[in-house]
C-alpha distance (Angstrom), angle and dihedral (degrees) to the residues before:
residue distance angle dihedral
M1 . . .
R2 3.75 . .
F3 3.82 115.1 .
I4 3.87 116.2 -125.4
P5 3.84 118.4 -168.2
A6 3.78 115.1 -116.3
S7 3.83 91.9 -116.9
A8 3.75 90.6 54.8
R9 3.75 92.6 50.9
L10 3.81 91.9 50.7
D11 3.81 90.8 48.6
L12 3.84 91.7 49.5
S13 3.68 93.1 50.0
H14 3.77 93.7 49.1
A15 3.78 95.0 44.2
C16 3.86 91.9 51.9
H17 3.79 95.5 41.4
L18 3.84 90.8 -118.8
P19 3.77 125.9 165.1
P20 3.79 115.3 -121.7
Y21 3.78 99.5 -72.6
S22 3.84 118.5 177.5
H23 3.77 120.1 -89.3
V24 3.78 90.0 -113.5
Q25 3.78 92.4 59.6
L26 3.74 91.9 49.5
S27 3.73 95.2 47.1
Q28 3.86 89.6 48.8
A29 3.73 90.7 52.7
C30 3.85 93.4 48.5
D31 3.81 90.1 47.1
S32 3.81 87.7 55.2
V33 3.87 92.4 51.4
H34 3.78 91.5 46.6
S35 3.75 93.6 50.8
T36 3.75 93.2 49.4
F37 3.77 97.8 52.6
R38 3.78 100.7 34.4
P39 3.91 109.1 124.4
H40 3.76 111.1 -106.1
N41 3.91 92.7 -130.5
T42 3.77 94.0 52.4
L43 3.74 121.8 84.1
P44 3.78 128.6 176.8
S45 3.73 116.7 -109.1
S46 3.75 95.2 -134.7
G47 3.86 143.2 -15.4
P48 3.80 137.8 125.6
Q49 3.75 93.9 -105.3
W50 3.84 94.2 61.5
P51 3.82 110.3 59.6
H52 3.81 120.7 -165.5
T53 3.86 110.6 -78.8
S54 3.81 131.5 -163.5
E55 3.75 126.8 -131.6
P56 3.87 96.0 -93.5
D57 3.70 88.3 49.6
L58 3.75 91.6 52.6
L59 3.79 90.3 50.7
V60 3.74 91.7 52.1
F61 3.78 91.7 47.6
S62 3.75 90.7 50.5
Q63 3.74 93.2 51.1
E64 3.87 91.4 48.1
Y65 3.86 91.0 50.8
E66 3.82 93.2 48.1
A67 3.76 90.2 51.4
R68 3.79 92.6 48.6
A69 3.83 92.3 45.1
S70 3.87 89.7 50.1
K71 3.77 89.6 51.0
S72 3.75 90.7 49.2
D73 3.82 91.2 50.7
Q74 3.78 91.3 52.3
S75 3.80 91.4 53.0
L76 3.85 91.3 49.9
S77 3.81 90.9 51.0
L78 3.81 92.7 52.8
P79 3.88 117.0 112.5
A80 3.66 118.1 -89.7
Q81 3.78 91.9 -105.0
G82 3.74 90.5 61.8
R83 3.73 96.4 47.7
R84 3.85 101.2 40.9
K85 3.68 108.4 40.9
N86 3.82 93.3 174.0
L87 3.78 96.8 47.4
E88 3.76 129.1 73.3
F89 3.77 94.1 -165.9
E90 3.78 143.7 38.3
P91 3.80 108.8 -96.9
L92 3.87 110.3 -116.4
S93 3.81 92.4 -160.1
T94 3.75 140.4 18.5
T95 3.84 87.6 -94.5
A96 3.80 91.4 83.9
L97 3.73 93.5 50.4
I98 3.80 89.0 83.1
L99 3.82 85.9 76.7
E100 3.91 95.7 52.4
D101 3.71 121.7 108.1
R102 3.77 115.5 -116.6
P103 3.80 120.8 -106.0
A104 3.81 113.9 -82.0
N105 3.85 90.5 -110.5
L106 3.84 91.2 59.5
P107 3.78 126.7 71.7
A108 3.77 111.2 -88.3
K109 3.80 123.9 -116.2
S110 3.77 118.5 -96.1
E111 3.74 120.0 -121.5
E112 3.71 91.7 -108.0
E113 3.83 93.2 49.6
A114 3.92 91.1 47.2
Q115 3.81 89.2 50.1
R116 3.81 91.9 49.0
H117 3.87 92.2 50.1
R118 3.76 89.1 49.1
Q119 3.77 89.4 52.9
E120 3.82 93.4 47.3
Y121 3.78 90.4 48.1
D122 3.85 92.5 50.1
E123 3.90 89.5 49.3
M124 3.87 90.8 51.2
V125 3.79 91.5 48.1
A126 3.84 91.3 48.4
E127 3.85 91.0 48.9
A128 3.83 91.3 47.9
K129 3.83 90.3 50.5
K130 3.76 89.9 49.3
R131 3.83 92.4 52.1
E132 3.78 91.0 47.8
L133 3.78 93.0 49.6
K134 3.91 90.2 48.2
E135 3.78 89.4 49.2
A136 3.75 93.0 47.3
Q137 3.76 91.8 48.8
K138 3.87 89.3 48.3
K139 3.78 91.2 52.0
K140 3.73 91.9 45.5
K141 3.72 90.3 55.1
Q142 3.75 94.8 46.8
M143 3.78 90.2 49.4
K144 3.92 89.6 49.3
E145 3.81 89.6 50.2
R146 3.76 91.5 46.4
F147 3.85 93.6 50.8
K148 3.81 89.2 47.2
Q149 3.80 90.5 49.4
E150 3.85 93.0 48.6
E151 3.85 90.2 48.5
S152 3.73 89.5 51.0
I153 3.76 91.6 49.9
V154 3.83 93.2 51.1
N155 3.74 92.4 48.2
A156 3.89 89.9 47.5
M157 3.81 90.0 48.8
V158 3.84 92.1 55.3
V159 3.80 90.4 50.1
W160 3.83 94.5 48.7
N161 3.83 94.2 44.7
N162 3.74 98.4 42.4
E163 3.78 104.9 31.7
I164 3.77 114.6 13.9
L165 3.89 107.5 40.1
P166 3.75 94.8 45.1
N167 3.78 88.2 54.7
W168 3.80 99.1 32.4
E169 3.76 102.4 145.4
S170 3.82 95.5 48.0
M171 3.79 97.3 42.0
R172 3.81 106.3 35.0
G173 3.83 93.2 87.9
T174 3.78 98.9 43.3
R175 3.76 121.7 113.9
R176 3.79 93.3 -118.4
V177 3.77 92.5 54.9
R178 3.72 93.5 45.2
D179 3.82 90.8 53.9
L180 3.79 92.2 49.3
W181 3.78 90.1 47.7
W182 3.88 91.0 53.2
Q183 3.87 90.4 54.2
G184 3.82 89.2 58.9
L185 3.75 133.0 -94.2
P186 3.84 121.2 -88.4
P187 3.90 107.1 -106.8
N188 3.75 94.6 -119.0
V189 3.79 94.8 55.9
R190 3.80 97.7 34.4
G191 3.83 95.6 92.9
K192 3.77 92.0 47.8
V193 3.87 93.9 50.1
W194 3.80 92.3 45.0
S195 3.69 92.5 51.0
L196 3.90 92.9 49.6
A197 3.82 91.3 43.5
I198 3.85 95.0 49.4
G199 3.72 91.4 45.6
N200 3.87 129.0 -163.7
E201 3.86 104.6 -97.2
L202 3.80 86.9 153.2
N203 3.87 92.7 59.9
I204 3.69 92.1 -134.8
T205 3.88 115.5 172.7
S206 3.72 135.5 -165.0
D207 3.83 91.2 -104.3
L208 3.78 90.8 52.9
Y209 3.75 89.6 53.2
E210 3.81 90.9 51.3
I211 3.78 89.6 51.5
F212 3.79 94.0 54.9
L213 3.80 91.5 42.6
S214 3.73 89.2 54.9
R215 3.80 90.1 50.5
A216 3.80 89.8 48.2
K217 3.80 90.7 52.1
E218 3.76 91.1 52.0
R219 3.80 89.6 52.3
W220 3.82 90.6 49.9
K221 3.77 91.2 50.2
S222 3.85 90.4 48.7
F223 3.86 89.0 47.4
R224 3.80 90.6 52.8
E225 3.76 92.2 49.6
T226 3.84 100.3 42.3
G227 3.75 100.0 25.3
S228 3.77 90.6 -131.6
E229 3.83 136.2 79.7
M230 3.83 114.9 -127.1
E231 3.74 128.4 -179.9
S232 3.81 122.8 -146.2
D233 3.72 92.5 -91.9
G234 3.80 91.3 54.7
T235 3.82 97.5 -108.8
A236 3.77 123.7 122.4
D237 3.79 115.7 -115.3
R238 3.73 102.7 -133.6
E239 3.76 95.9 179.2
S240 3.81 94.0 58.0
S241 3.72 95.2 42.6
L242 3.82 109.5 161.0
D243 3.72 91.3 -146.1
L244 3.84 89.3 58.5
I245 3.87 92.0 49.8
K246 3.77 89.6 48.4
L247 3.81 90.8 49.6
D248 3.75 96.7 46.6
I249 3.86 92.7 47.8
S250 3.82 88.9 58.2
R251 3.86 88.5 53.2
T252 3.81 97.4 48.0
F253 3.80 113.2 110.3
P254 3.72 92.6 -29.7
P255 3.89 94.6 -176.4
L256 3.83 89.7 63.5
F257 3.86 92.0 52.8
I258 3.77 91.1 -160.5
F259 3.87 98.2 109.9
Q260 3.81 97.3 44.6
K261 3.82 122.8 94.2
G262 3.82 108.0 -65.8
G263 3.79 91.0 20.3
P264 3.92 119.1 123.1
Y265 3.87 94.7 -112.2
H266 3.80 99.8 37.8
D267 3.80 96.7 99.7
L268 3.77 91.5 38.7
L269 3.88 92.9 55.5
H270 3.75 90.0 44.3
S271 3.84 91.8 53.2
V272 3.92 93.9 49.4
L273 3.78 92.0 49.5
G274 3.77 95.3 42.5
A275 3.84 90.5 50.1
Y276 3.70 94.0 49.7
T277 3.84 92.4 53.1
C278 3.84 87.4 56.7
Y279 3.77 92.2 43.8
R280 3.88 93.9 50.2
P281 3.78 108.3 23.1
D282 3.80 87.5 159.7
V283 3.89 87.2 66.6
G284 3.75 98.3 27.4
Y285 3.70 119.6 172.7
V286 3.70 121.4 -33.9
Q287 3.79 125.4 -173.9
G288 3.87 111.9 -96.1
M289 3.84 96.0 35.5
S290 3.78 87.6 102.1
F291 3.80 91.7 68.8
I292 3.73 93.1 53.6
A293 3.74 93.5 46.7
A294 3.79 92.2 46.3
V295 3.84 92.0 56.7
L296 3.78 91.5 49.3
I297 3.80 90.7 50.2
L298 3.77 91.3 52.2
N299 3.82 88.2 57.0
L300 3.74 106.4 31.6
E301 3.83 141.7 39.9
E302 3.73 117.4 -95.3
A303 3.86 100.5 -96.8
D304 3.78 92.3 40.9
A305 3.81 91.1 48.6
F306 3.80 90.7 55.0
I307 3.91 91.1 48.0
A308 3.81 91.3 51.5
F309 3.74 91.5 43.2
A310 3.79 95.2 51.8
N311 3.76 92.8 45.4
L312 3.82 94.2 45.0
L313 3.78 91.3 53.1
N314 3.75 89.4 50.7
K315 3.74 92.6 64.4
P316 3.88 112.6 111.9
C317 3.80 94.9 -113.1
Q318 3.82 95.0 47.4
M319 3.85 94.1 43.5
A320 3.76 91.1 50.2
F321 3.86 92.1 55.3
F322 3.78 98.9 37.4
R323 3.79 92.0 47.4
V324 3.87 88.2 44.5
D325 3.85 93.1 -126.4
H326 3.89 97.3 -178.6
E327 3.78 94.4 -165.7
L328 3.76 96.7 51.4
M329 3.74 92.2 42.8
L330 3.78 91.1 53.6
K331 3.82 88.8 52.9
Y332 3.80 90.7 52.6
F333 3.78 90.5 49.5
A334 3.90 91.1 48.3
A335 3.73 92.2 51.1
F336 3.84 90.4 47.0
E337 3.84 90.8 54.4
V338 3.78 92.2 50.4
F339 3.85 89.2 59.7
F340 3.75 91.1 38.0
E341 3.76 93.1 59.3
E342 3.86 90.8 42.3
N343 3.87 94.9 53.3
L344 3.84 103.5 29.4
P345 3.80 110.2 24.3
R346 3.84 95.8 163.0
L347 3.72 94.4 51.2
F348 3.75 91.9 40.7
N349 3.84 90.5 56.4
H350 3.87 91.0 44.3
F351 3.84 89.5 54.2
K352 3.79 90.0 45.1
S353 3.85 92.8 51.3
Y354 3.84 86.7 59.8
N355 3.80 93.5 40.9
L356 3.85 88.7 -120.7
T357 3.73 105.9 162.4
P358 3.82 130.9 -164.6
D359 3.84 96.9 -107.1
L360 3.77 88.1 69.2
Y361 3.76 93.1 70.3
L362 3.81 108.7 6.8
I363 3.80 93.6 66.5
D364 3.71 92.0 60.8
W365 3.88 93.5 45.6
I366 3.80 95.8 45.6
F367 3.80 98.2 43.8
T368 3.80 93.4 56.2
L369 3.85 95.4 28.7
Y370 3.91 86.4 -121.6
T371 3.81 92.9 -62.4
K372 3.83 91.1 121.6
S373 3.84 96.2 41.1
L374 3.81 102.8 43.3
P375 3.79 131.4 48.7
L376 3.78 107.0 -86.5
D377 3.83 95.3 -114.7
V378 3.80 90.8 52.0
A379 3.91 91.0 44.5
C380 3.85 89.6 52.6
R381 3.80 90.3 55.4
V382 3.76 89.0 48.7
W383 3.80 87.3 52.7
D384 3.78 88.2 51.6
V385 3.75 95.6 60.9
F386 3.83 90.9 35.8
C387 3.73 89.2 60.7
R388 3.81 87.7 51.6
D389 3.81 100.7 43.2
G390 3.75 105.2 25.3
E391 3.78 131.0 -140.6
E392 3.85 92.4 -22.2
F393 3.76 89.3 71.4
L394 3.83 91.9 57.3
F395 3.79 91.9 60.9
R396 3.86 91.6 38.6
T397 3.79 86.5 56.3
G398 3.77 90.0 52.5
L399 3.78 89.9 53.5
G400 3.79 89.6 47.0
I401 3.83 90.9 55.3
L402 3.83 91.1 47.9
R403 3.83 88.3 51.5
L404 3.70 94.2 47.3
Y405 3.80 91.2 54.5
E406 3.69 99.1 30.0
D407 3.82 96.6 116.3
V408 3.83 89.7 50.6
L409 3.79 95.1 46.4
L410 3.83 93.2 50.2
Q411 3.78 87.9 64.9
M412 3.79 95.5 53.2
D413 3.73 136.0 83.9
F414 3.84 128.5 -134.6
I415 3.80 97.0 -80.7
H416 3.77 96.7 45.8
I417 3.79 92.2 45.8
A418 3.79 93.5 52.6
Q419 3.85 91.3 47.2
F420 3.82 93.6 46.7
L421 3.78 95.0 49.3
T422 3.82 91.2 46.5
R423 3.84 90.7 53.0
L424 3.76 109.7 31.4
P425 3.81 119.0 -165.8
E426 3.74 112.5 -78.8
D427 3.78 91.7 -133.7
T428 3.83 94.7 57.0
P429 3.94 101.9 160.3
S430 3.84 112.4 -122.7
E431 3.79 97.8 -152.2
R432 3.79 94.4 46.0
L433 3.72 91.4 48.2
F434 3.73 93.2 50.5
S435 3.74 90.0 47.1
C436 3.70 88.4 55.9
I437 3.78 91.7 47.3
A438 3.82 89.9 50.8
N439 3.80 90.0 53.8
T440 3.78 91.7 53.0
Q441 3.85 112.3 98.9
M442 3.73 115.7 -147.1
I443 3.81 93.0 -163.1
S444 3.74 122.4 98.4
S445 3.86 121.0 179.7
N446 3.83 87.6 -14.8
R447 3.80 90.8 -55.5
K448 3.79 124.6 120.2
W449 3.70 127.6 -141.8
T450 3.74 97.8 -89.6
Q451 3.81 91.3 50.3
V452 3.78 93.5 48.9
S453 3.79 95.4 44.9
S454 3.87 93.1 47.3
C455 3.75 95.6 49.2
L456 3.79 97.7 46.3
S457 3.75 114.4 98.9
C458 3.77 120.7 -150.3
Y459 3.73 107.9 -75.2
S460 3.80 99.5 -167.5
D461 3.84 90.2 128.3
Q462 3.86 89.4 63.6
P463 3.88 113.2 102.9
E464 3.77 95.4 -140.2
I465 3.78 92.2 68.4
N466 3.74 118.0 81.5
P467 3.85 103.6 -99.0
S468 3.85 92.0 -153.9
L469 3.77 89.2 70.6
K470 3.74 89.9 72.2
H471 3.69 93.2 58.0
F472 3.83 107.2 25.0
N473 3.82 120.6 129.5
F474 3.78 95.7 -133.9
K475 3.75 119.9 -122.2
F476 3.69 119.7 161.4
E477 3.77 114.4 -148.5
I478 3.84 122.5 -146.9
């Protein structure tokens, strides 16, 4: 008798839904299976169960095996009705095998066991149908919402193109336009509205862009030839390092793979950033600028994207951060904390207990205007209202994010809070976020954001603000 390890016997009994038969019965059944399917040209080298046989005996054995194998093949080729008496269909997965009869050389199922298997199978089928129905209802709801959203976008596009944009100056401040603006701009008018809202106080023209782009190309050529970037006075411009621009471009929206080398917008993004470093050598290039320029390039033509980029970075808040003006940055942080405490006192105290200050997460959000922290479609909607309301909305959005995830953040410690706010969930819901933003009041003691931020003096001497901010050598990490 062939020996079967105990573990194998237990597995076999469980897999076939067998009652606890004796080891002898199981071993006999397995020997029967092995003898049936042993190849006719393979004989064991030794063993008590295989006595020595002569050539005629071998011939007889071979014929008997071939006859049994042919009979087995015929039974396997029978229709499903003949093989599965208790099934009306071919099982599409192993789930249905629970209803199968056991092979003839194994003990048959009892009536009680067969009935139990039928009940288990019916329960599995019912559960599967329930999941399928739930999934179908979910998809139907999603499709309905999508169609509704698309219809809303089409209707809004008609209003913006036919009514608002032709009468921009007279209609931009009306209640109707502001409400439409809050709902999000249609993609095909987004760039135009952004450009109009940002304005062109610097009076940059397309020709001026071409001049600075040519200058940037000369510097790139010089850099390739000499291996170093030198200004006219002979000093290296560290802020506008071409290596840094090249590195940042490769890390700009990598899942899209349109700004990386070989992508359709790689050279375009490189040109806009290079031209800006020549236009504003006092600012140069700072890590994070590539995200802002990339979003503008996705919505505007090249020259228009550069004009909007230069004017956007010239706004007081952006200039304070990109020029690393510590005093102004601290004023913004102080104003943010005033409204933080006003709107979310529990979370504010939780952060304060860990000495977690705004610079640890706001710097990342403000430098990239949320394009690195939020999903791109949500970030673009934030930009829509930012272009309408100005810098106040950037900090209001920050408070909206904290409100959205307040319950989660209250359960975290310092390290996990910092990590979470640096890498927000990729499925951040747009509607829920904007609902949280709408519920955030930017009024403290009857003073609005501009009044609070303008009257606050630098509070770098206060202990609750991270003292390292006063002395840090700024390096933004992508």
